[in-house]
Structures are given as C-alpha cells and as structure tokens.
Chimera marker file (.cmm) of the C-alpha trace (Angstrom):
<marker_set name="trace">
<marker id="1" x="-39.786" y="-18.544" z="40.625" r="1" g="1" b="0" radius="0.5"/>
<marker id="2" x="-43.104" y="-16.693" z="40.970" r="1" g="1" b="0" radius="0.5"/>
<marker id="3" x="-41.708" y="-14.212" z="43.494" r="1" g="1" b="0" radius="0.5"/>
<marker id="4" x="-39.790" y="-12.235" z="40.860" r="1" g="1" b="0" radius="0.5"/>
<marker id="5" x="-43.046" y="-11.693" z="38.965" r="1" g="1" b="0" radius="0.5"/>
<marker id="6" x="-44.144" y="-9.493" z="41.877" r="1" g="1" b="0" radius="0.5"/>
<marker id="7" x="-41.282" y="-7.100" z="41.213" r="1" g="1" b="0" radius="0.5"/>
<marker id="8" x="-41.101" y="-4.516" z="38.495" r="1" g="1" b="0" radius="0.5"/>
<marker id="9" x="-38.216" y="-4.160" z="36.045" r="1" g="1" b="0" radius="0.5"/>
<marker id="10" x="-37.578" y="-0.437" z="35.654" r="1" g="1" b="0" radius="0.5"/>
<marker id="11" x="-34.844" y="1.895" z="34.455" r="1" g="1" b="0" radius="0.5"/>
<marker id="12" x="-32.697" y="3.815" z="36.894" r="1" g="1" b="0" radius="0.5"/>
<marker id="13" x="-33.818" y="7.425" z="36.595" r="1" g="1" b="0" radius="0.5"/>
<marker id="14" x="-30.215" y="8.652" z="36.467" r="1" g="1" b="0" radius="0.5"/>
<marker id="15" x="-28.324" y="6.189" z="34.223" r="1" g="1" b="0" radius="0.5"/>
<marker id="16" x="-31.167" y="4.210" z="32.616" r="1" g="1" b="0" radius="0.5"/>
<marker id="17" x="-29.693" y="0.848" z="33.723" r="1" g="1" b="0" radius="0.5"/>
<marker id="18" x="-32.431" y="-1.774" z="33.993" r="1" g="1" b="0" radius="0.5"/>
<marker id="19" x="-33.015" y="-2.759" z="37.639" r="1" g="1" b="0" radius="0.5"/>
<marker id="20" x="-35.468" y="-4.967" z="39.471" r="1" g="1" b="0" radius="0.5"/>
<marker id="21" x="-37.437" y="-2.768" z="41.878" r="1" g="1" b="0" radius="0.5"/>
<marker id="22" x="-38.480" y="-4.618" z="45.007" r="1" g="1" b="0" radius="0.5"/>
<marker id="23" x="-40.178" y="-1.751" z="46.820" r="1" g="1" b="0" radius="0.5"/>
<marker id="24" x="-42.638" y="-4.232" z="48.314" r="1" g="1" b="0" radius="0.5"/>
<marker id="25" x="-39.684" y="-6.225" z="49.736" r="1" g="1" b="0" radius="0.5"/>
<marker id="26" x="-37.150" y="-3.461" z="50.417" r="1" g="1" b="0" radius="0.5"/>
<marker id="27" x="-34.607" y="-5.598" z="52.280" r="1" g="1" b="0" radius="0.5"/>
<marker id="28" x="-34.193" y="-7.701" z="49.128" r="1" g="1" b="0" radius="0.5"/>
<marker id="29" x="-33.940" y="-4.734" z="46.738" r="1" g="1" b="0" radius="0.5"/>
<marker id="30" x="-30.607" y="-3.929" z="45.072" r="1" g="1" b="0" radius="0.5"/>
<marker id="31" x="-30.681" y="-0.389" z="46.478" r="1" g="1" b="0" radius="0.5"/>
<marker id="32" x="-30.845" y="-1.588" z="50.089" r="1" g="1" b="0" radius="0.5"/>
<marker id="33" x="-27.065" y="-2.156" z="50.113" r="1" g="1" b="0" radius="0.5"/>
<marker id="34" x="-26.556" y="1.630" z="50.152" r="1" g="1" b="0" radius="0.5"/>
<marker id="35" x="-26.889" y="3.216" z="53.600" r="1" g="1" b="0" radius="0.5"/>
<marker id="36" x="-27.820" y="6.871" z="53.292" r="1" g="1" b="0" radius="0.5"/>
<marker id="37" x="-28.081" y="9.500" z="56.006" r="1" g="1" b="0" radius="0.5"/>
<marker id="38" x="-31.218" y="11.620" z="56.238" r="1" g="1" b="0" radius="0.5"/>
<marker id="39" x="-29.323" y="14.531" z="54.664" r="1" g="1" b="0" radius="0.5"/>
<marker id="40" x="-28.129" y="12.337" z="51.790" r="1" g="1" b="0" radius="0.5"/>
<marker id="41" x="-31.675" y="11.100" z="51.162" r="1" g="1" b="0" radius="0.5"/>
<marker id="42" x="-32.917" y="14.695" z="51.092" r="1" g="1" b="0" radius="0.5"/>
<marker id="43" x="-30.138" y="15.723" z="48.677" r="1" g="1" b="0" radius="0.5"/>
<marker id="44" x="-30.921" y="12.849" z="46.296" r="1" g="1" b="0" radius="0.5"/>
<marker id="45" x="-34.683" y="13.350" z="46.502" r="1" g="1" b="0" radius="0.5"/>
<marker id="46" x="-34.232" y="16.981" z="45.450" r="1" g="1" b="0" radius="0.5"/>
<marker id="47" x="-32.558" y="15.747" z="42.260" r="1" g="1" b="0" radius="0.5"/>
<marker id="48" x="-34.572" y="12.615" z="41.412" r="1" g="1" b="0" radius="0.5"/>
<marker id="49" x="-38.097" y="11.387" z="42.024" r="1" g="1" b="0" radius="0.5"/>
<marker id="50" x="-37.866" y="7.772" z="40.901" r="1" g="1" b="0" radius="0.5"/>
<marker id="51" x="-35.811" y="4.725" z="41.763" r="1" g="1" b="0" radius="0.5"/>
<marker id="52" x="-32.057" y="4.710" z="41.331" r="1" g="1" b="0" radius="0.5"/>
<marker id="53" x="-29.622" y="1.833" z="41.023" r="1" g="1" b="0" radius="0.5"/>
<marker id="54" x="-27.152" y="1.159" z="43.838" r="1" g="1" b="0" radius="0.5"/>
<marker id="55" x="-24.244" y="2.422" z="41.705" r="1" g="1" b="0" radius="0.5"/>
<marker id="56" x="-25.912" y="5.800" z="41.170" r="1" g="1" b="0" radius="0.5"/>
<marker id="57" x="-26.897" y="6.038" z="44.837" r="1" g="1" b="0" radius="0.5"/>
<marker id="58" x="-23.269" y="5.488" z="45.839" r="1" g="1" b="0" radius="0.5"/>
<marker id="59" x="-22.070" y="8.086" z="43.323" r="1" g="1" b="0" radius="0.5"/>
<marker id="60" x="-24.604" y="10.642" z="44.570" r="1" g="1" b="0" radius="0.5"/>
<marker id="61" x="-23.673" y="9.877" z="48.168" r="1" g="1" b="0" radius="0.5"/>
<marker id="62" x="-20.026" y="10.574" z="47.304" r="1" g="1" b="0" radius="0.5"/>
<marker id="63" x="-21.022" y="13.757" z="45.444" r="1" g="1" b="0" radius="0.5"/>
<marker id="64" x="-22.949" y="14.961" z="48.490" r="1" g="1" b="0" radius="0.5"/>
<marker id="65" x="-20.002" y="14.239" z="50.802" r="1" g="1" b="0" radius="0.5"/>
<marker id="66" x="-17.588" y="16.136" z="48.512" r="1" g="1" b="0" radius="0.5"/>
<marker id="67" x="-19.879" y="19.183" z="48.488" r="1" g="1" b="0" radius="0.5"/>
<marker id="68" x="-20.048" y="19.498" z="52.292" r="1" g="1" b="0" radius="0.5"/>
<link id1="1" id2="2" r="1" g="1" b="0" radius="0.2"/>
<link id1="2" id2="3" r="1" g="1" b="0" radius="0.2"/>
<link id1="3" id2="4" r="1" g="1" b="0" radius="0.2"/>
<link id1="4" id2="5" r="1" g="1" b="0" radius="0.2"/>
<link id1="5" id2="6" r="1" g="1" b="0" radius="0.2"/>
<link id1="6" id2="7" r="1" g="1" b="0" radius="0.2"/>
<link id1="7" id2="8" r="1" g="1" b="0" radius="0.2"/>
<link id1="8" id2="9" r="1" g="1" b="0" radius="0.2"/>
<link id1="9" id2="10" r="1" g="1" b="0" radius="0.2"/>
<link id1="10" id2="11" r="1" g="1" b="0" radius="0.2"/>
<link id1="11" id2="12" r="1" g="1" b="0" radius="0.2"/>
<link id1="12" id2="13" r="1" g="1" b="0" radius="0.2"/>
<link id1="13" id2="14" r="1" g="1" b="0" radius="0.2"/>
<link id1="14" id2="15" r="1" g="1" b="0" radius="0.2"/>
<link id1="15" id2="16" r="1" g="1" b="0" radius="0.2"/>
<link id1="16" id2="17" r="1" g="1" b="0" radius="0.2"/>
<link id1="17" id2="18" r="1" g="1" b="0" radius="0.2"/>
<link id1="18" id2="19" r="1" g="1" b="0" radius="0.2"/>
<link id1="19" id2="20" r="1" g="1" b="0" radius="0.2"/>
<link id1="20" id2="21" r="1" g="1" b="0" radius="0.2"/>
<link id1="21" id2="22" r="1" g="1" b="0" radius="0.2"/>
<link id1="22" id2="23" r="1" g="1" b="0" radius="0.2"/>
<link id1="23" id2="24" r="1" g="1" b="0" radius="0.2"/>
<link id1="24" id2="25" r="1" g="1" b="0" radius="0.2"/>
<link id1="25" id2="26" r="1" g="1" b="0" radius="0.2"/>
<link id1="26" id2="27" r="1" g="1" b="0" radius="0.2"/>
<link id1="27" id2="28" r="1" g="1" b="0" radius="0.2"/>
<link id1="28" id2="29" r="1" g="1" b="0" radius="0.2"/>
<link id1="29" id2="30" r="1" g="1" b="0" radius="0.2"/>
<link id1="30" id2="31" r="1" g="1" b="0" radius="0.2"/>
<link id1="31" id2="32" r="1" g="1" b="0" radius="0.2"/>
<link id1="32" id2="33" r="1" g="1" b="0" radius="0.2"/>
<link id1="33" id2="34" r="1" g="1" b="0" radius="0.2"/>
<link id1="34" id2="35" r="1" g="1" b="0" radius="0.2"/>
<link id1="35" id2="36" r="1" g="1" b="0" radius="0.2"/>
<link id1="36" id2="37" r="1" g="1" b="0" radius="0.2"/>
<link id1="37" id2="38" r="1" g="1" b="0" radius="0.2"/>
<link id1="38" id2="39" r="1" g="1" b="0" radius="0.2"/>
<link id1="39" id2="40" r="1" g="1" b="0" radius="0.2"/>
<link id1="40" id2="41" r="1" g="1" b="0" radius="0.2"/>
<link id1="41" id2="42" r="1" g="1" b="0" radius="0.2"/>
<link id1="42" id2="43" r="1" g="1" b="0" radius="0.2"/>
<link id1="43" id2="44" r="1" g="1" b="0" radius="0.2"/>
<link id1="44" id2="45" r="1" g="1" b="0" radius="0.2"/>
<link id1="45" id2="46" r="1" g="1" b="0" radius="0.2"/>
<link id1="46" id2="47" r="1" g="1" b="0" radius="0.2"/>
<link id1="47" id2="48" r="1" g="1" b="0" radius="0.2"/>
<link id1="48" id2="49" r="1" g="1" b="0" radius="0.2"/>
<link id1="49" id2="50" r="1" g="1" b="0" radius="0.2"/>
<link id1="50" id2="51" r="1" g="1" b="0" radius="0.2"/>
<link id1="51" id2="52" r="1" g="1" b="0" radius="0.2"/>
<link id1="52" id2="53" r="1" g="1" b="0" radius="0.2"/>
<link id1="53" id2="54" r="1" g="1" b="0" radius="0.2"/>
<link id1="54" id2="55" r="1" g="1" b="0" radius="0.2"/>
<link id1="55" id2="56" r="1" g="1" b="0" radius="0.2"/>
<link id1="56" id2="57" r="1" g="1" b="0" radius="0.2"/>
<link id1="57" id2="58" r="1" g="1" b="0" radius="0.2"/>
<link id1="58" id2="59" r="1" g="1" b="0" radius="0.2"/>
<link id1="59" id2="60" r="1" g="1" b="0" radius="0.2"/>
<link id1="60" id2="61" r="1" g="1" b="0" radius="0.2"/>
<link id1="61" id2="62" r="1" g="1" b="0" radius="0.2"/>
<link id1="62" id2="63" r="1" g="1" b="0" radius="0.2"/>
<link id1="63" id2="64" r="1" g="1" b="0" radius="0.2"/>
<link id1="64" id2="65" r="1" g="1" b="0" radius="0.2"/>
<link id1="65" id2="66" r="1" g="1" b="0" radius="0.2"/>
<link id1="66" id2="67" r="1" g="1" b="0" radius="0.2"/>
<link id1="67" id2="68" r="1" g="1" b="0" radius="0.2"/>
</marker_set>
C-alpha cells in the first residue's frame, strides 16, 4: 500500500500516457518488460530524454529495426 507512494506518476514523453515510474525499483517498472540492445537504447536516447511507456519503447525498437 505505501510502496506505490514511493513511485512517481508521470507522462510518457512520447505519447503522454500516464505511467508509474519505478526508477528506484527498475525490475518492477512497466518499462522493464522491453529488452533493448545498446544500439536501440542509443537510438531512443537521441530522440527522447525522459521516461517512455513500454508501448512506445516497443514501437521505437521496431522503428529502429526497420531502419537498419
């Protein structure tokens, strides 16, 4: 119950969907389901600075793969 108070509700930088950021407990964060390569992380970090939802991360991963 109190654990969720430690996490911040933010908007995905790309789509503005409200997400619960668990940067202090990464393995529990919604974005941790997306496995990105180092190159994919670099590609995404060149486009966005803030947190992204898992859906956007997957879409950007696919976009990166299509542009190879």
